[in-house]
C-alpha positions in Angstrom: 50.3 143.1 28.4 48.1 143.2 31.5 48.4 145.9 34.0 47.2 146.0 37.5 46.4 149.5 38.8 48.2 150.6 41.9 46.1 150.2 45.1 45.6 153.0 47.6 46.1 152.6 51.4 43.5 155.2 52.2 40.6 156.8 50.5 41.5 159.9 48.6 39.3 162.6 47.2 39.9 165.8 45.4 37.6 168.7 46.1 36.9 171.8 44.1 36.7 174.8 46.7 34.8 177.9 45.8 35.1 181.2 47.7 38.7 181.4 48.4 40.2 184.9 47.9 43.8 184.7 49.4 46.2 182.3 51.0 44.7 182.8 54.5 41.5 181.2 53.2 43.4 178.1 52.2 45.1 177.9 55.5 41.8 178.1 57.5 40.1 175.4 55.5 43.1 173.2 55.8 43.2 173.7 59.6 39.4 172.9 59.7 39.8 169.7 57.8 42.8 168.5 59.7 40.9 168.9 62.9 38.9 165.8 62.0 40.3 162.5 63.2 41.5 160.3 60.4 41.8 163.2 57.9 44.8 164.6 56.3 44.2 167.6 53.9 46.3 169.9 51.9 44.5 172.9 50.3 45.9 174.7 47.3 44.8 178.3 46.8 46.3 178.7 43.3 44.2 175.7 41.9 41.3 176.2 44.3 41.4 172.5 45.2 41.9 170.4 48.3 43.4 166.9 48.4 42.0 165.0 51.2 43.1 161.5 52.5 40.9 159.9 55.0 39.8 156.6 56.7 36.5 155.9 55.0 35.5 153.5 57.7 35.6 156.5 60.2 34.9 159.6 58.0 32.5 160.2 55.1 32.8 162.5 52.3 29.8 164.4 53.4 31.5 165.1 56.8 34.5 166.6 54.9 32.1 168.8 52.7 30.4 170.0 55.9 33.7 171.0 57.5 34.5 173.2 54.5 31.1 174.8 54.6 31.6 175.4 58.3 34.7 177.5 57.4 32.5 179.7 55.3 33.3 178.3 51.8 31.6 175.8 49.5 33.1 172.5 48.1 32.3 169.7 45.8 33.9 166.4 44.8 35.8 167.0 41.6 34.7 164.9 38.6 37.0 164.0 35.7 37.5 167.6 34.7 40.2 168.9 37.2 39.5 172.6 36.5 36.7 175.1 36.6 34.6 175.0 33.5 32.9 178.3 34.6 36.3 180.1 34.7 35.9 181.6 31.3 32.5 183.2 32.3 34.0 184.5 35.6 36.9 185.9 33.8 34.5 187.9 31.4 32.5 189.2 34.5 35.7 190.2 36.2 36.9 192.0 33.1 33.6 194.0 32.9 33.8 194.9 36.7 37.3 196.0 36.2 36.6 198.1 33.0 33.7 200.0 34.7 35.6 200.6 37.8 38.6 202.0 36.0 36.4 204.1 33.9 34.9 205.8 36.9 38.1 205.9 39.0 40.1 208.0 36.4 37.9 211.1 36.6 37.7 210.8 40.4 41.4 210.8 40.6 41.8 213.7 38.2 39.4 216.1 39.9 40.7 215.0 43.3 44.4 215.4 42.8 44.8 217.8 39.9 44.0 221.5 40.9 43.6 222.5 37.3 40.6 220.1 37.0 38.8 221.3 40.1 35.7 223.4 40.0 33.0 224.5 42.2 31.5 221.7 44.3 33.8 219.1 42.6 33.5 217.0 45.8 29.9 216.2 44.9 31.0 214.8 41.5 33.8 212.9 43.1 31.3 211.2 45.5 28.9 210.4 42.7 31.6 209.0 40.3 33.2 206.9 43.1 30.0 205.5 44.4 29.7 202.7 41.7 33.3 201.7 42.3 33.2 201.4 46.1 29.8 199.6 46.1 29.4 197.4 42.9 33.1 197.4 41.9 34.2 196.4 45.5 31.3 194.1 46.1 33.3 190.9 46.0 35.5 192.2 48.8 32.6 193.4 50.9 30.8 190.1 50.4 33.8 188.0 51.4 34.6 190.3 54.4 31.0 189.9 55.7 31.2 186.0 55.4 34.5 186.0 57.3 33.0 188.2 60.0 30.2 185.8 60.5 32.8 183.1 61.1 34.8 185.4 63.4 37.8 185.5 61.0 39.5 187.9 58.7 41.3 187.8 55.4 42.9 190.2 52.9 39.4 191.1 51.8 38.5 192.3 55.3 41.3 194.8 55.1 40.4 196.0 51.6 36.6 196.4 52.6 37.3 198.2 55.8 39.7 200.5 54.1 37.4 201.4 51.3 34.4 201.8 53.6 36.3 204.0 55.9 37.7 206.3 53.3 34.2 206.6 51.6 32.2 207.0 54.8 34.5 209.8 56.1 34.5 211.6 52.7 30.6 211.4 52.6 30.3 212.9 56.1 32.8 215.7 55.2 30.7 216.6 52.1 27.3 216.3 53.5 27.8 217.4 57.2 31.4 218.7 57.3 33.3 221.6 55.7 34.4 220.0 52.6 32.5 222.3 50.3 33.0 225.6 52.1 36.3 224.8 54.0 38.5 223.9 51.1 38.2 224.2 47.4 40.7 221.4 46.7 42.2 218.2 48.0 43.8 218.3 51.4 47.1 217.3 49.9 47.1 220.1 47.5 46.2 223.1 49.8 46.1 224.0 53.5 42.5 223.3 54.7 40.9 225.1 57.6 39.9 221.9 59.4 40.2 218.1 59.1 36.4 218.0 58.3 37.1 219.4 54.8 39.3 216.5 53.7 37.8 214.1 51.2 39.3 210.8 50.1 36.9 209.5 47.5 39.8 208.7 45.1 41.4 206.5 47.8 38.5 204.0 47.9 38.1 204.0 44.2 41.9 203.6 43.5 42.3 200.8 46.0 39.4 198.9 44.5 40.5 199.3 40.9 44.2 198.3 41.7 43.0 195.0 43.5 40.6 194.3 40.7 43.5 194.5 38.2 45.4 191.9 40.3 42.4 189.6 40.7 41.7 189.8 36.9 45.3 188.9 36.1 45.2 186.0 38.5 42.2 184.7 36.9 43.7 184.9 33.4 46.7 183.0 34.6 44.4 180.2 35.9 42.5 180.2 32.7 45.8 179.7 30.8 46.6 176.8 33.2 43.3 175.3 32.6 44.0 175.3 28.8 47.3 173.6 29.5 45.5 170.9 31.6 43.0 170.3 28.8 45.9 169.7 26.4 47.4 167.2 28.7 44.2 165.3 29.3 43.7 165.0 25.6 46.8 162.9 25.5 45.3 160.3 27.8 43.4 157.1 26.9 39.7 157.5 26.6 38.8 153.9 27.1 40.3 150.8 28.8 39.8 147.2 28.4 39.6 145.4 31.7 39.6 141.6 32.4 36.7 140.7 34.7 35.8 137.1 35.4 37.8 136.1 32.4 35.9 138.4 30.0 37.4 141.6 28.4 35.1 144.5 28.9 35.7 148.1 27.4 35.0 150.9 29.8 35.7 154.5 30.0 39.2 155.2 31.4 37.8 157.5 34.0 36.0 154.6 35.8 39.1 152.4 36.0 39.7 151.6 39.8 42.5 150.2 42.0 43.0 146.5 41.4 41.4 146.4 38.0 43.4 144.1 35.5 43.7 146.2 32.3 44.6 144.6 28.9 46.7 146.9 26.7 47.0 145.9 23.1 49.8 147.0 20.7 49.2 150.7 19.7 47.0 151.5 22.6 47.5 153.9 25.4 47.8 152.8 29.1 44.7 154.0 30.9 46.1 154.2 34.4 49.3 154.1 36.4 50.1 150.5 37.5 52.3 147.5 37.4 52.7 145.0 34.6 51.1 141.7 35.8 51.7 139.6 32.7 53.6 139.9 29.4 56.3 142.1 28.0 56.5 145.1 25.6 58.2 148.2 24.7 56.6 151.5 25.9 56.7 154.8 24.3 57.4 157.1 27.2 58.0 160.3 25.2 54.9 162.0 26.6 56.3 161.8 30.1 60.2 162.0 29.7 60.5 163.4 26.2 62.8 160.4 25.3 61.9 159.0 21.8 63.6 155.7 22.5 61.0 153.0 23.7 61.5 151.5 27.2 61.3 147.7 27.6 59.0 146.5 30.3 58.3 143.0 31.8 56.1 141.6 34.5 56.7 143.6 37.8 57.6 146.9 36.2 55.7 150.1 36.7 54.1 151.9 33.8 52.6 155.3 33.5 49.3 156.4 32.3 48.9 157.8 28.8 52.1 156.1 27.6 51.8 154.0 24.5 52.2 150.2 24.3 54.2 149.6 21.1 54.4 145.9 20.3 53.4 143.6 23.2 50.2 142.6 24.9 
């Protein structure tokens, strides 16, 4: 059985986009790409990818990558591995950042909110314990907010960064120059302070940071699980394909099969790419796609799907 792979009307490329932290990032990148004449793009924040269709006679891949970088992000053309190989390492780093932040946040909350835990000059301890959380722990948010500010835009990270910095800066001022030490012995929410300059909110910055880090960590875990599922699906596909060129059968990696190639599929082999039967007839095992165990008969002109198995025809 010979299969002709389906042609494409325009050039399509899939990009791996780095640096997105919320849905607003994807929207901004998509708008920037769609401003280019001859380009139609769709950016997916969940998978951190962008599908771009463009007229290769008018637009180059380099111009598309430059447009993404102009938005404040980085991108690269995806290879045959449609997921982030570095995600496991990033997941581990996120787990460490989360664990350290939570370890420092818990005592800050206790001494700030529970009067029984408060002691003389506890505000200094709250400031010291919250410092690693609002600086190192919240660094991804501060970094993203700074990059967005350079491009005159804002995202969810901007709000997080501003909130954490505001709560911490006010509290530091209240402790060092205000009346936090002498004006009140406890949190403003627990006792009537003599002035607003005695209020400290170190636990606010630390708690917000830790809660957001929990969400980001769970999100990355979900992406890692999705990557494992994709790896399992790709393992079902054909590794090599036999193509007919100038009357000679040549075995090539399935990843380099291109539109218009004439692929020869022998009995028992997997079909390497979506296409249309050009010559011959056979029965195809479609269970990988449909779950149906009964083979499907195909003849010239019928469409076939990648990774399905040719049972008895050539």
